[in-house]
N, C-alpha and C positions, 0 to 999 in steps of 0.2 A: 567441505565438511560433509560427513555421511548424512544422507537424508533419511528421515523416518516417515513411514506411512502411517500416520496416526488415524487416518479414516479407515484403514483396513489392517489393523494390527495382527501380528502373529506372536505366539509365545517363543521363547528362545530355542525350544526344540522344533519349531515349525508349525505346531498344531494351532488351531484357532482357540482363543481363550473361552473358558467356560463360565466366567463371571464378568461382571461389569467392570471395565477398566477405568481408571482415574487418571486425568492429566494434571500434573503438578509442576509448578515453576519452582526451581531451586535457584535463587539468585534473581537478578544480578547483584543484589546487595545481601550477600550471605557470607559469613566469616570463613567458611570452609571452601569457597570457590576461589580464594587467593586473588581477589580483585573483582572487577565488574563482569563476571562471566555468568551467563544465564544457561542453566541446564533445563531443558524442557523434558520432563520425565513422563513416561507412560507406565502406570503401576497397576499391578495385581496385588492388592493389599500392600505388603512391604516389599514384594518382589518387583525388581526393575524388569519390565518387558522390553522397553527401549528408551533410548535417551538421545536427544539432539542438542549439541552444543550451539548456542546462539551467541555470536561474538559481534564486536563492532562498537561497543559502548565506550571504548577508550581510544578510538581511531583519531589520530591527529594529523594524518597525512605527511608523516616525516619524509617519506621518499619524494613526494612531490615538492616539499619545501626545499629539498636539496637543489632543485633546478634553478632556484632563485638566490642562491648564496654561493660564496666562494668555496672551492674545494675544501679548504682547511676549516671553514666555519661549520661544516656539517659534522665534524667530529663530536662536538658536544651533544648533538642530537642522537648520535649512536649510543652515547652513555644512557640516554633516557628511554631507549627501547627496552633494554634489560638492565635495570639499575641495580640488580643484585651481582651482575657480572660485566660491569661497564668496561673493564680493561680488555676483555675478549671482543666486545663489539667494536672498540677502537681498533683492535688489531686486525680484524677482518677487513675493515674498510680501508685502512691505510695500505694493506698488502695489495688490495685491488688497484688502487691508485698508483702505487709504486710500479705495478706491471706496466701501466700506461707510460710511466716516466723512464722506462728502460728495462725493467725486469731485474731479477736477481743477478743475472750475468754482468750487469753494469756496476755491481757493488754500490748500490744506492745507500744501503745501510751498513754501517761499520759493525765489525765483530763485537765490539763492546756493547753497542746499542742493541744487537741481537740478544745478547745474554741478559741485558737489563729488561728487555721486553718479556723474555721467558720468565724471568725473576718476578716480574709484576703479574704476569698471566697466571702463574701457578700459585701465588699467594691469593689471587682472586678466586681461583678454582677451589682452594680450601675454604674461603669465605662462603662461596656458593653452596658447597656441600654441607658445611656446618649450619647455615641458615636453613637450608632445606630440611635437614634432619630435625632441627629444633621445631620448626613449624609443622612438620609432618607428625611428629610425636604429639604436638598440641592438638592437631586435628583429631587424634585418637583419644584425647582426654588426659595425656600425660604432660604435666607442666614442668616438672623438674628437668628433663633433658634440654629444654629450651635454654635454661639459665647456664647449663654446662656448655652448650654450643655457643651461646653469646659470649661467655667468658673468653674462649679462645679467639672468636671472631673479633672481639674488641681489640685484643692484642695485635692481631694482624691489621686491622684498620688503622691502628696507631702507626705501624710501620709504613703503610701505604700513605698515610697523611704526611709523615716525614719526607717521603719520596716525592710527592706531587702537591701537597697542600690541601687535598680533599679526602673525604672518607667515603663517598658514595658514587658521585658522578665525577670521574677523575680527569677527563679531558687531557690525557697524558701522552698518548702516542702521537707521533708526527711523521709526515712523509720524510723519510731519510733517517729516522731514529725516534727519539723520545724528547719530551719537552725539557726535562732536567736530567743532569747526571745524578748519581747517587749522592745522598747527603754528605756534606763535608764534615762528617763526624766519625772519628776513628772507632767509636764504640758501636756504630750502626750494624755493621756486618757481624761482629762478635755477638750482639744481642739477638740478631736473627738466628745465628747458629745455636745459641743457647735455647731459644724457643723451639727450633726444629728438633733439638735433642729430646725435648719433653713431649712433643706432639704425638709420637707413637704411643706413649703412655696414656695420654688423654684419649686417643682413639680406643685403646684397650679398655679404658674406663667406661666409654660409651657402651662398648660391647658387653661389658660385664653387667651393667645396668639393664640392657635391653634384650640381649640375644637369647637368654633363657627365661625371660619373663613369660609366664604361662599365658597371661591375658594378651600380650603383644603377639606371641607366636600364634595363638589361636585366631586372632583377628587378621593377621597378615598372611598366613600360610594358606595358599589356594585362592587368595582374594586377588581380583584383577588379573586373571591369566592372560597371557599373550604368547602365541606360539611363534616359533622362529619364521615360519612361512608367512604368517600374518604381518610380523614386523617388517620383513623384507618387502612384502607386497605394498605396504602402506608407506614405505620410505622412512621408517623410524630409525633414529640414530642415537648416539650417546649411551649413557647407562641403560636406557630402556632397551636398546638392541643388544648390548653386551650381556644383559640379563637373560637373553635367549640362547646364549652360547656362541654368538658371533663376535669374534675378536676384531672388530672394526673400529679403529682409532686412527684419525688422520694424522696424528703425530708419528704414527708407525707406517701406515699404508701410503701416505702422501706427505712425507715430512716437509715442514717449513721451518723457518728461523734456524735455530741450532739443535732441534730435537733429534736429528739424525745422529748427532755425536753424543747423545746422552743415553745412559743405561736405565731402563725402566721397563716394567711388564704391563700388559693390558689385561686387568682382571676380568674374568667372565664367570658366569654360572649358568647352569641349565634349569635352575628353579625360577622360571620366569613368572613370578608373582610379586606381590608387594614386599614380601620378606626377602626375596632374592635381590630385588633392586636396592634394598637397604644395605645388604652385604656388599654388593658391587660398589656402591659409593663409599662405604667404609674402606674398602681396599683401594679405591682410587685415591683417597686422602693419603694413605701410606705411600703410594707411588709418587704423589706430588711432593711429599716430604723428601723422597729419594732425589727427585729432579732438583729440588731447591738446594739440597746440600751440595750437589755437583756444581750448580751454577754459582752459588755463593763462594765456593772454593776457588773457582776460576776468576771471579770478580775480585776476590781478596788478593789474588796474585798481582793485579794491576799490570799484567804483561799482555793483555789483549790488544790486538792492533786497532789503531784508529781511535778517534774521540767519540763522544757519545752521540754526536750528530755529524753526518757527512757534510763537509764544507759546501758542496754544491747545492744543499737544500737547507743549510742552517740560517739562522737569523732572518733578516728581512726577505731573502729570496723565496722563502717558503710561502710568503704571502703573494707571490707573483707566479705561482705554479699555473701553467697552462698545459693541460693533458689532452691528447687527441687519440682516439681509438676506442677499442672495446676490450674489457678485461673482466675476468671472474676469479675471485680468490675465495678460499675456504679454509677454515680452521676448526680445531676440535674444541668447541665451546663446552663448558660444563654440562649443558643440557643436551648437547648433540652437535650435529654439523651446522656451522653458521657460515653462510655463503654471501658474498656481496658482488653484485654485477654492476659495473659502472661503464658508462659511455660518455666520451668527451668529444667535442668538436673543435678543440684548440682554443677555447675561451677560458676565462678564469672561473667558470662555474660548470658543473657537470650538465649534460643535456638529459641524462637519465641515471637514476640510482634505484636498484632493487635489492632487497635483502631477503635471503632465504633463512627465515627465523626458525630455530629448532623447536621453540615452544608451540608455534603455529602447526608445524608438521606433526609433532608428537601428540597433540591434543586430539587429532582426528580419530584416534583409536579408542577413545573412551567408550563408544557404544559397544565395541567388541569386548571390552574388558568388563563392562557392567551388566550386560544382559544375563538374567537369571539370578543375579545376586541381590542382596538387600540394599536398602537405602544407605544404611550405616557403612556397608562395604563400598558403596559408590564414593563416599568421602575418602576412604583410604585409597581407592584406585586412583582418583584424581590427584590426591596428594603425592602419590608415588611417581607421577609423571614429571613433576617439577616444572610448573609453567609460571611465567610472569606475564600478565595480561598486556603490558606495554610492548612485549615481544610479540605477542599474538596479533594485536591490532595495529601497531605501529602508526 
């Protein structure tokens, strides 16, 4: 994290302050920090001179716990790192372990299972962006958009519950495939298609409410600026990076699963402020709908090769996985690049697991975004990053 010299402070333009500065703690128990995050602020009246994120209040040692449990038993812990996008955390971890088990060239995962994975992941991406939008608007004092966002999110969670039996921490992905095939209900995919047909209209409804709202535009335009150079220098990824005009999306630049065969765009903007990040995420929801329509059509064909779990890793064999070697896998998480580094020594449990969490990496730039702005702007800037403290602390 960026360190702040509170003993020898400087104003955002580099000059020494002319008035007495005040240190103020925002959090760790504050509704607008989205969890137990403490922001140590240095203020000149209402102006933020500097800010230091203080983390660790939710640290549970998940990566260390992995060393004392079977490979497959760590999957539920990945759910709890980012409980808003648990499917993606599952995905990144199982991809890394599958590399140890032979890699993509060994056809560990069947074609059908890969499509089901993308299906679950993109539904989860919609959930993440909807929940982010609703809580972001709530931070700014707008209550109504939260209810609109939760309306669609609840429908999606209902579909995911039919798929795997859970609504938040899914524990659904497995080495070699997924835990369950699609529900044995002939109406399941048609209901998904019906929902997807309506979703672009819902997104247009959010935009109609918010895009031209004078208060919202005034509060978000120019707030939390981040240049392209700063984003690249600090290793920022996901919508935060794409809002600076960089079309970096791992589904395109380093395709995994079946993304290479799907048609979709990578939305970008050069308005790298809170307003631009809102627009990028709206556009990403539209692209997720496009992806889901293609995947659902393929699944409805029932002509995909293979069953939903590769026989070599299905059933009881999955509990006897012994992986040896070192591997790193990365995916395009809704919040940015999610990477997982695993090391195995041939035993039934990993010798080391490390997660590259997007929330942790992206939170580092909050001092750059907040300096020279007001405290109220800091709330908007922090909300625009989209963090989950379980992902930051792990």
